[in-house]
C-alpha positions in Angstrom: -115.9 155.0 129.1 -115.1 151.6 130.8 -115.9 150.8 134.4 -114.6 147.4 135.4 -115.3 145.2 132.3 -118.4 147.1 131.2 -118.3 149.8 128.6 -120.7 152.8 128.8 -121.6 155.5 126.3 -123.2 158.7 127.9 -125.6 160.4 125.6 -128.5 162.9 126.1 -131.0 160.1 125.5 -129.7 158.1 128.5 -128.5 160.8 130.9 -131.7 162.3 132.0 -131.0 163.0 135.7 -127.8 163.7 137.7 -127.4 163.8 141.4 -124.4 166.1 141.7 -123.7 165.4 145.3 -120.3 166.8 146.3 -118.2 168.9 143.9 -115.2 168.5 146.2 -112.7 169.4 143.5 -113.1 173.0 144.5 -111.5 172.2 147.8 -109.1 169.4 146.8 -106.0 170.7 148.4 -104.1 167.5 147.6 -103.2 164.5 149.7 -99.6 163.5 150.1 -100.7 160.0 151.1 -101.8 159.4 147.5 -99.3 158.5 144.8 -98.9 160.8 141.8 -100.9 158.3 139.7 -103.8 158.3 142.1 -103.9 162.0 142.3 -103.7 162.3 138.5 -106.6 159.8 138.1 -108.7 161.6 140.7 -108.2 165.0 139.0 -109.1 163.7 135.6 -112.3 161.9 136.8 -113.3 165.1 138.5 -112.9 166.9 135.2 -114.9 164.3 133.5 -117.8 164.8 135.9 -117.6 168.6 135.4 -117.8 168.2 131.7 -121.1 166.4 132.1 -122.5 169.9 132.3 -122.7 169.8 128.5 -125.9 167.8 129.1 -127.9 170.9 129.9 -131.3 169.3 129.4 -130.8 166.7 132.2 -132.3 167.2 135.6 -129.4 168.3 137.8 -129.7 168.1 141.6 -128.0 170.6 141.7 -126.9 172.3 138.6 -123.1 172.8 139.0 -123.0 176.4 137.9 -125.8 177.3 140.3 -124.1 175.3 143.0 -120.8 177.3 142.8 -122.6 180.6 142.9 -124.8 179.6 145.8 -121.9 178.6 147.9 -120.7 182.2 148.3 -121.9 183.4 151.7 -122.1 187.1 150.9 -124.4 186.2 147.9 -126.6 184.1 150.1 -127.0 186.7 152.8 -127.7 189.5 150.4 -130.4 187.5 148.6 -131.9 186.3 151.9 -132.3 189.9 153.1 -133.7 191.0 149.7 -136.5 188.4 149.7 -137.5 189.2 153.3 -135.5 187.0 155.6 -134.2 188.4 158.9 -130.4 188.3 158.7 -127.9 189.0 161.5 -125.9 192.2 161.2 -122.9 191.1 159.2 -119.4 192.5 158.2 -116.8 190.8 156.0 -113.4 192.2 156.8 -109.7 191.4 157.6 -109.5 194.2 160.2 -112.5 193.9 162.5 -112.9 196.7 165.1 -114.7 196.0 168.4 -117.4 198.5 167.3 -117.7 197.2 163.7 -121.3 196.0 164.4 -122.2 198.9 166.7 -121.9 199.5 170.4 -125.1 197.5 171.1 -123.5 194.3 169.9 -121.6 192.7 172.8 -121.2 189.1 171.4 -120.1 188.2 167.9 -120.0 185.1 165.8 -116.8 184.6 163.7 -117.0 182.4 160.6 -114.9 181.6 157.6 -115.9 183.0 154.2 -115.7 179.5 152.9 -115.6 176.1 154.5 -112.4 176.0 156.7 -111.0 172.6 155.8 -107.2 172.2 156.1 -104.7 169.3 156.1 -101.5 169.5 158.0 -99.1 166.8 159.2 -101.4 164.0 158.0 -104.4 165.4 160.0 -107.6 167.1 158.8 -108.7 170.2 160.6 -112.2 171.8 160.3 -113.1 175.3 161.5 -116.4 175.8 163.3 -118.2 179.1 164.1 -116.6 180.8 167.1 -118.5 183.0 169.5 -116.7 185.6 171.5 -117.0 189.1 173.0 -116.6 192.0 170.5 -113.8 193.3 172.7 -111.8 190.1 171.8 -111.6 191.2 168.2 -108.0 192.2 167.5 -107.4 193.8 164.0 -103.7 192.9 163.8 -104.3 189.2 164.1 -106.7 189.2 161.2 -104.8 190.9 158.4 -103.7 187.8 156.6 -107.2 186.8 155.6 -110.8 188.1 155.7 -113.6 186.6 157.9 -117.3 186.9 158.4 -118.3 188.8 161.6 -121.9 188.6 162.7 -123.9 189.8 165.6 -124.3 186.7 167.8 -127.9 185.4 168.3 -128.1 184.6 172.0 -130.5 181.9 173.3 -131.3 180.8 169.8 -132.7 177.4 168.6 -130.9 176.0 165.6 -133.1 174.7 162.8 -132.0 172.8 159.7 -134.3 173.1 156.8 -133.9 170.8 153.8 -135.7 171.9 150.6 -136.2 169.5 147.8 -138.0 171.5 145.1 -141.4 172.4 146.7 -141.0 170.1 149.7 -139.7 171.5 152.9 -138.4 169.4 155.8 -137.4 171.1 159.1 -135.8 169.8 162.2 -134.9 171.6 165.4 -131.5 171.0 167.0 -131.4 170.9 170.8 -129.7 169.1 173.7 -131.9 167.8 176.5 -134.7 169.8 175.0 -132.8 173.1 175.4 -131.0 175.3 172.9 -127.4 174.5 172.1 -124.9 177.1 173.1 -122.5 178.0 170.3 -122.0 175.9 167.2 -124.1 172.7 167.6 -121.7 170.8 165.3 -119.2 170.8 168.2 -121.6 168.7 170.2 -122.9 166.3 167.6 -123.1 163.3 169.9 -125.3 165.1 172.4 -127.8 166.9 170.2 -131.3 165.8 169.3 -133.1 166.4 166.0 -136.9 166.8 166.0 -139.2 167.1 163.1 -141.0 170.4 163.3 -143.5 172.6 161.3 -142.3 176.0 160.2 -144.7 178.9 159.9 -146.0 179.2 156.3 -144.2 182.5 155.5 -140.9 181.0 156.6 -141.4 177.9 154.6 -142.2 180.1 151.6 -138.9 182.0 152.1 -136.9 178.8 152.2 -138.4 177.6 148.9 -137.9 181.0 147.4 -134.2 181.3 148.2 -133.5 177.8 146.8 -135.4 178.7 143.6 -133.8 182.1 143.2 -130.3 180.5 143.5 -131.2 178.2 140.6 -131.2 175.1 142.9 -133.6 172.1 143.3 -132.0 171.2 146.7 -130.7 173.2 149.6 -129.8 172.8 153.2 -130.9 176.0 154.9 -129.7 176.9 158.4 -132.0 179.1 160.5 -132.0 180.3 164.0 -135.1 181.0 166.1 -134.4 183.9 168.4 -136.9 186.1 170.3 -139.7 184.6 168.2 -138.0 185.5 164.9 -136.5 183.2 162.3 -133.1 184.3 161.2 -131.3 183.1 158.0 -127.8 182.0 158.6 -126.7 180.2 155.4 -127.7 177.8 152.7 -125.6 174.8 151.6 -126.3 173.6 148.1 -124.5 170.3 148.8 -125.6 170.0 152.5 -125.6 166.8 154.4 -129.0 165.3 155.0 -128.8 161.5 155.5 -128.6 161.8 159.3 -131.9 163.5 159.4 -133.7 160.6 157.7 -132.8 158.4 160.7 -132.7 160.9 163.6 -135.8 163.0 162.7 -137.7 160.7 160.5 -137.6 163.1 157.5 -138.1 161.3 154.1 -135.5 163.5 152.3 -134.1 160.5 150.5 -137.5 159.6 149.0 -138.1 163.2 147.9 -134.7 163.4 146.1 -135.3 160.0 144.5 -138.8 161.1 143.4 -137.4 164.2 141.6 -134.7 162.2 139.8 -137.1 159.4 138.8 -139.8 161.8 137.7 -137.4 163.5 135.2 -136.1 160.2 134.0 -139.6 158.9 133.1 -141.1 162.2 132.1 -141.1 161.3 128.4 -141.9 157.6 128.8 
């Protein structure tokens, strides 16, 4: 292939490590602001990157096939419960009933089954987790698409855990030193990230779910509620750069070490 004026030949001998950061082609809904030529070029380059999967011996962070499987929320939650994580009571349905999680569940968290990213009228719209009373669930409104309904964790502390192979980096997410009510991503400018130590059993579970999903890297979202760590989800292509600066977590160095180690393993 040619990039600029330089020609490159990709072979198993030279391609030893791949940082497969964002396989966004899965959610490429098209962009009317791009010309047909630009869209065609983008689609073909995305296909070229996917075809690099033929280099199976390379160190992938992460392996594309494992990434696509790991993105499925029901798969994550099932595996998390199987290995010993506490998981909020969950239903996936397009016709939720106020009592679908039982009479003891007063507040629910409503999420998309996949990332809710839409474009309309030249604007990009993102869907966050919505918290509401179970009595606000109205089946007729939901029939066009399924959603994830979970028992809401009240007075929880959000924790982002980044796993890079055996290394585990954890940061609490608070505002003014207090838990964030609702989805913390709605208050990004006000939240604080603090480097914390997780209990050893929780660290072990974070490593295990990443490993069992066939990943080397994963962004795990936990919630600490009533002294118990609940698994919420894992993102195999999760953001992490902001934690390097805000919480002082050397995630960038850990990823670079994994890639460099594999590159030089036979030298």
